[in-house]
Rosetta silent file (secondary structure, phi, psi, omega in degrees, C-alpha in Angstrom):
SEQUENCE: MDTPLLIARLRIPLALLALGLGFVSPLALAEPPVVKRNATAEAPFSSSIWVGDTLYLSGALAPGAVPAGAPAGTRPSITGNTQAQTAAVLTSIQKTLRDQGLDLKDVIQMHVYLVGDPANGGKMDFAGMNTAYRQFFGTAEQPNKPVRSTVQVAGLALDGALVEIEVTAVRSAAPR
SCORE:     score description
SCORE:     0.000 S_00000001
   1 L     0.000  134.397 -178.653    0.000    0.000    0.000 S_00000001
   2 L   -78.384  158.469 -172.559    1.405    3.397   -0.932 S_00000001
   3 H   -60.925  -46.421 -179.325    1.999    6.033    1.747 S_00000001
   4 H   -59.842  -38.148  179.574   -0.662    8.634    0.700 S_00000001
   5 H   -67.341  -40.678  178.814   -3.386    5.967    0.726 S_00000001
   6 H   -62.408  -44.032  178.773   -2.257    4.711    4.143 S_00000001
   7 H   -62.580  -42.989  179.750   -2.295    8.259    5.558 S_00000001
   8 H   -61.930  -41.830 -179.397   -5.771    8.880    4.146 S_00000001
   9 H   -70.188  -27.308 -178.096   -7.105    5.661    5.721 S_00000001
  10 H   -90.017  -12.483 -174.473   -5.556    6.478    9.102 S_00000001
  11 H   -56.304  -50.512 -178.108   -6.692   10.115    9.249 S_00000001
  12 H   -67.933  -49.249  177.496  -10.092    9.460   10.882 S_00000001
  13 H   -57.994  -37.014  178.636   -8.885    6.784   13.378 S_00000001
  14 H   -67.447  -37.651  178.063   -6.020    9.084   14.378 S_00000001
  15 H   -65.092  -41.961  177.886   -8.416   11.989   14.879 S_00000001
  16 H   -64.838  -39.655  177.460  -10.651    9.827   17.070 S_00000001
  17 H   -61.568  -43.717  179.501   -7.626    8.679   19.060 S_00000001
  18 H   -60.627  -40.097  177.452   -6.565   12.285   19.606 S_00000001
  19 H   -64.201  -40.969  179.380  -10.038   13.091   20.968 S_00000001
  20 H   -64.723  -26.582  179.767   -9.851   10.081   23.276 S_00000001
  21 L   -88.076    3.461  175.703   -6.524   11.318   24.639 S_00000001
  22 L    97.964    6.548  175.752   -8.035   14.638   25.607 S_00000001
  23 L   -84.303  107.649 -176.019   -7.099   16.787   22.626 S_00000001
  24 L  -121.779  139.437  177.250  -10.267   18.808   22.147 S_00000001
  25 L   -60.131  139.972  176.014  -10.899   21.666   19.794 S_00000001
  26 H   -56.762  -29.923  179.615  -11.202   25.042   21.565 S_00000001
  27 H   -66.618  -32.584  179.678  -14.568   25.443   19.813 S_00000001
  28 H   -67.540  -24.081 -179.288  -15.880   22.325   21.557 S_00000001
  29 H   -86.333  -15.027 -176.394  -15.136   23.975   24.922 S_00000001
  30 L   -66.910  144.239  176.292  -16.974   27.217   24.107 S_00000001
  31 L   -68.484  139.161  175.326  -20.263   27.877   25.867 S_00000001
  32 L   -66.813  146.746 -178.849  -23.262   27.634   23.534 S_00000001
  33 L   -66.259  148.280  176.233  -24.779   31.068   22.883 S_00000001
  34 L   -76.429  133.570  179.310  -27.794   32.085   24.929 S_00000001
  35 E  -112.379  127.463  177.931  -30.944   32.192   22.815 S_00000001
  36 E  -128.085  120.478 -178.544  -33.788   34.547   23.777 S_00000001
  37 E  -100.187  136.637  175.936  -36.945   34.613   21.702 S_00000001
  38 E  -110.219  106.188 -176.894  -39.304   37.598   21.617 S_00000001
  39 L  -147.323  155.686  172.854  -42.731   36.340   20.612 S_00000001
  40 L  -100.652  157.846 -177.274  -46.373   36.739   21.494 S_00000001
  41 L   -61.201  -34.500 -175.816  -48.576   33.743   22.242 S_00000001
  42 L   -84.268  -15.416 -178.770  -50.781   34.366   19.202 S_00000001
  43 L   -81.314  140.533  178.982  -47.947   34.844   16.676 S_00000001
  44 L   -83.490    5.365 -179.107  -46.729   31.786   14.759 S_00000001
  45 L  -150.959  166.581  176.442  -43.132   33.118   14.779 S_00000001
  46 L   -85.423  140.444  177.218  -40.763   35.183   16.919 S_00000001
  47 L   -73.792  -28.781  176.031  -40.551   38.886   16.162 S_00000001
  48 E  -158.500  156.703  177.469  -36.874   38.755   17.100 S_00000001
  49 E  -138.632  127.685  171.586  -34.335   36.324   18.474 S_00000001
  50 E   -90.929  130.839  170.516  -31.152   37.087   20.380 S_00000001
  51 E  -126.375  102.645 -173.343  -28.335   34.586   19.887 S_00000001
  52 L    62.677 -124.967  179.804  -25.479   35.760   22.065 S_00000001
  53 L   -94.949   10.450 -178.051  -24.797   39.380   21.018 S_00000001
  54 E  -107.206  129.883  177.747  -26.616   39.001   17.686 S_00000001
  55 E  -109.906  125.803  176.512  -30.228   40.093   17.209 S_00000001
  56 E  -107.401  120.311  178.794  -32.229   38.710   14.297 S_00000001
  57 E  -101.897  133.596  173.953  -35.377   40.697   13.466 S_00000001
  58 E   -63.202  162.897  178.503  -38.219   39.138   11.512 S_00000001
  59 E   -58.114  138.556 -179.734  -39.344   40.917    8.398 S_00000001
  60 E  -116.111  140.835  175.910  -41.150   44.191    9.081 S_00000001
  61 L  -112.125  163.682  171.328  -43.863   45.824    7.023 S_00000001
  62 L   -65.414  154.125 -179.450  -45.216   49.360    7.106 S_00000001
  63 L   -64.026  141.251  178.114  -48.163   49.659    9.495 S_00000001
  64 L  -107.522  165.101  178.787  -51.475   48.605    8.040 S_00000001
  65 E  -144.834  150.940  173.743  -54.983   49.759    8.827 S_00000001
  66 L   -89.211  128.329 -179.434  -58.502   48.500    8.325 S_00000001
  67 L   -58.061  143.282  178.333  -60.493   51.060    6.314 S_00000001
  68 L   -57.505  135.226  177.961  -63.148   52.927    8.308 S_00000001
  69 L    81.382    2.388  179.121  -66.544   51.260    7.990 S_00000001
  70 L   -70.509  149.985  179.206  -65.094   47.959    6.738 S_00000001
  71 L   -62.775  153.262  177.792  -66.932   44.812    7.839 S_00000001
  72 L   -55.367  141.068  179.305  -65.675   42.985   10.923 S_00000001
  73 L    88.941   -2.069  177.706  -62.831   40.618   10.107 S_00000001
  74 L   -67.090  130.333  179.477  -61.472   42.759    7.270 S_00000001
  75 L   -71.853  146.775  175.364  -57.704   42.359    7.082 S_00000001
  76 L   -63.748  153.635  173.125  -55.566   45.484    7.397 S_00000001
  77 E  -131.770  161.286 -175.765  -54.033   46.885    4.244 S_00000001
  78 L  -112.245  140.123  177.668  -51.063   49.147    3.680 S_00000001
  79 L  -117.860  170.828  178.319  -51.050   52.347    1.674 S_00000001
  80 L   102.163  157.966  179.867  -48.284   54.552    0.316 S_00000001
  81 L   -82.858  179.402 -177.202  -45.610   54.141   -2.316 S_00000001
  82 H   -59.164  -43.010 -178.726  -42.349   52.225   -1.960 S_00000001
  83 H   -62.354  -47.472 -178.889  -40.423   55.232   -0.668 S_00000001
  84 H   -65.327  -41.491  179.808  -43.009   56.047    2.026 S_00000001
  85 H   -66.943  -39.203  178.406  -43.343   52.410    3.077 S_00000001
  86 H   -61.468  -44.497  178.762  -39.557   51.975    3.270 S_00000001
  87 H   -60.991  -42.221  179.490  -39.278   55.014    5.540 S_00000001
  88 H   -65.048  -41.853  179.729  -42.079   53.664    7.759 S_00000001
  89 H   -64.599  -46.650 -178.414  -40.458   50.205    7.946 S_00000001
  90 H   -66.438  -33.658  174.701  -37.014   51.608    8.794 S_00000001
  91 H   -64.087  -42.484  178.017  -38.535   53.882   11.456 S_00000001
  92 H   -64.555  -43.235  178.511  -40.228   50.829   12.983 S_00000001
  93 H   -63.224  -41.907  179.192  -36.987   48.815   12.845 S_00000001
  94 H   -59.956  -42.454  178.437  -35.103   51.702   14.458 S_00000001
  95 H   -65.070  -44.307  178.967  -37.626   51.748   17.345 S_00000001
  96 H   -60.598  -44.277  178.219  -37.397   47.962   17.779 S_00000001
  97 H   -60.838  -44.661  179.722  -33.599   48.141   17.852 S_00000001
  98 H   -61.886  -39.226  177.538  -33.693   50.929   20.457 S_00000001
  99 H   -62.148  -24.753 -179.519  -36.103   48.867   22.581 S_00000001
 100 L   -98.912    7.296  178.539  -33.462   46.109   22.511 S_00000001
 101 L    81.973   20.347  179.713  -30.587   48.473   23.403 S_00000001
 102 L  -122.923 -179.494  176.285  -29.271   48.759   19.831 S_00000001
 103 L  -149.200  178.344 -179.452  -29.436   51.276   17.007 S_00000001
 104 H   -60.176  -26.842  179.203  -29.091   51.385   13.234 S_00000001
 105 H   -66.902  -15.609  179.630  -25.305   51.605   13.631 S_00000001
 106 H   -91.117   -7.174 -179.609  -25.447   48.006   14.952 S_00000001
 107 E   -72.117  127.980  179.392  -27.141   46.615   11.822 S_00000001
 108 E  -110.684  -23.133 -178.198  -24.745   44.382    9.892 S_00000001
 109 E  -146.928  146.284 -178.919  -27.055   42.752    7.336 S_00000001
 110 E  -142.324  136.320  172.083  -30.340   43.576    5.692 S_00000001
 111 E  -116.017  126.524 -178.195  -32.680   41.687    3.362 S_00000001
 112 E  -116.790  129.364  178.233  -35.170   43.820    1.451 S_00000001
 113 E  -114.962  122.959 -178.803  -38.173   42.329   -0.360 S_00000001
 114 E  -117.576  137.005  173.451  -39.966   44.555   -2.857 S_00000001
 115 E   -94.836  146.179  175.084  -43.261   43.938   -4.625 S_00000001
 116 L   -58.896  127.784 -176.664  -43.732   45.353   -8.093 S_00000001
 117 E   -86.760  122.071  178.605  -45.423   48.714   -7.668 S_00000001
 118 H   -55.746  -32.795  178.902  -48.504   49.139   -9.894 S_00000001
 119 H   -72.420   -9.893 -179.875  -47.627   52.869  -10.134 S_00000001
 120 H  -115.403   30.651  178.802  -44.228   51.799  -11.545 S_00000001
 121 L    67.179   24.807  179.362  -45.588   49.528  -14.268 S_00000001
 122 L    81.430    4.849  178.061  -45.409   46.479  -11.970 S_00000001
 123 E   -96.403  152.502  177.118  -41.650   46.824  -11.486 S_00000001
 124 L   -66.520  143.842 -179.791  -40.013   47.158   -8.106 S_00000001
 125 L   -95.215   74.991 -178.788  -39.223   50.754   -7.211 S_00000001
 126 H   -61.361  -39.499 -179.782  -35.560   50.254   -6.291 S_00000001
 127 H   -65.133  -42.151  178.732  -34.881   53.996   -6.583 S_00000001
 128 H   -64.420  -40.919  177.338  -37.726   54.876   -4.212 S_00000001
 129 H   -62.898  -45.161 -178.878  -36.518   52.309   -1.674 S_00000001
 130 H   -65.371  -34.035  178.213  -32.954   53.659   -1.906 S_00000001
 131 H   -60.650  -47.409  177.940  -34.121   57.256   -1.468 S_00000001
 132 H   -68.380  -41.593 -179.073  -35.727   56.384    1.876 S_00000001
 133 H   -56.109  -41.646 -178.040  -32.850   54.043    2.823 S_00000001
 134 L   -68.148  -12.373  174.263  -30.311   56.858    2.401 S_00000001
 135 L   -78.771  -17.238 -176.019  -32.142   58.870    5.063 S_00000001
 136 L  -112.340  -28.797 -175.278  -31.245   56.150    7.613 S_00000001
 137 L  -127.046  140.596  178.177  -27.918   54.669    6.447 S_00000001
 138 L    77.482   24.418  178.185  -24.732   56.281    5.195 S_00000001
 139 L   -95.592  169.509  176.968  -25.538   59.705    6.622 S_00000001
 140 L   -62.506  -37.908 -179.774  -23.164   62.027    8.464 S_00000001
 141 L   -76.524  -30.710 -175.968  -25.006   61.242   11.708 S_00000001
 142 L  -139.469   83.447 -172.954  -25.231   57.494   11.041 S_00000001
 143 L   -77.007   -6.756 -178.581  -22.511   56.385    8.587 S_00000001
 144 L   -58.215  135.894  173.520  -23.119   52.626    8.928 S_00000001
 145 L  -130.250   97.988 -178.785  -23.872   50.834    5.658 S_00000001
 146 L   -70.076  162.713  171.148  -24.793   47.203    6.309 S_00000001
 147 E   -67.453  149.925 -172.300  -24.477   44.495    3.680 S_00000001
 148 E  -151.500  143.490  168.370  -27.778   44.236    1.851 S_00000001
 149 E  -126.174  146.581 -179.262  -29.637   42.208   -0.700 S_00000001
 150 E  -133.966  128.633  179.824  -32.803   43.356   -2.435 S_00000001
 151 E  -134.070  153.669  173.890  -35.131   41.125   -4.428 S_00000001
 152 E   -91.690  134.831  178.555  -38.489   41.493   -6.100 S_00000001
 153 E  -121.668  163.409 -177.947  -41.176   39.123   -4.825 S_00000001
 154 L   -72.161  -33.348 -178.822  -44.664   38.340   -6.081 S_00000001
 155 L  -170.351  166.945  178.942  -46.419   39.494   -2.922 S_00000001
 156 L  -125.709  178.276 -169.323  -46.194   40.122    0.818 S_00000001
 157 L   -65.373  -30.974 -179.007  -48.392   39.259    3.815 S_00000001
 158 L  -114.527  146.402  176.829  -50.691   42.304    3.766 S_00000001
 159 E   -58.881  137.360  178.112  -52.588   43.856    0.891 S_00000001
 160 L    85.536   -9.905 -179.336  -50.841   46.944   -0.453 S_00000001
 161 L   -69.219  126.444  178.820  -47.473   46.011    1.088 S_00000001
 162 L  -110.540  -15.164 -173.567  -44.651   46.941   -1.268 S_00000001
 163 E  -140.236  134.429  168.202  -41.682   46.560    1.132 S_00000001
 164 E  -134.615  135.211 -177.603  -40.590   44.060    3.768 S_00000001
 165 E  -131.227  133.119  171.413  -37.223   44.353    5.518 S_00000001
 166 E  -121.302  146.525 -176.595  -35.466   41.983    7.910 S_00000001
 167 E  -133.781  157.124  170.199  -32.221   42.837    9.668 S_00000001
 168 E  -121.196  130.881 -179.365  -29.447   41.290   11.680 S_00000001
 169 E  -129.348  147.783  179.425  -27.738   43.486   14.266 S_00000001
 170 E  -125.653  130.608  178.063  -24.779   42.838   16.546 S_00000001
 171 L   -57.243  128.366  179.789  -24.160   44.574   19.826 S_00000001
 172 L    60.778   35.027 -179.943  -21.110   46.866   19.390 S_00000001
 173 L   -73.236  -33.759 -175.464  -20.745   45.941   15.721 S_00000001
 174 L  -116.230  150.810  176.135  -19.811   49.452   14.631 S_00000001
 175 L   -59.347  143.020 -176.923  -17.503   52.003   16.244 S_00000001
 176 L   -93.674    0.000    0.000  -19.425   54.380   18.468 S_00000001
């Protein structure tokens, strides 16, 4: 048997032997992160989850309302264009972050879902979303620019919703 084949066959048994002799990866000794879920009893998902110093926020929509005089049981709907909805969503996210002891400067990643805007020929209004986004990120007061992906989707959970944003934030992620 040639040497490379012998080494390949012995690699796993040698690794198991090393574990048996007390050689343990430093990662195996690390404490598992504490997980804290923020959810209401009636919601089928958590609005946010802390894993160690990382906060994961579920997707947020602009606030919806049931039209005045609508029959009981009518689902809320959202009004406004992409720019207005993006500003409302980011304002809501900013409040949620503050409630958790964070701010927009702690956001490290963002996923943006846009529905085609009927006023824009059914295409996503990327420019309108970016106009509102630039009021919250990359400013002189708040220079953080998280990594971001933006995709067009067929629809969102509430009628009229054009924007949904989810974020990941890390405590002390950005210089203060």
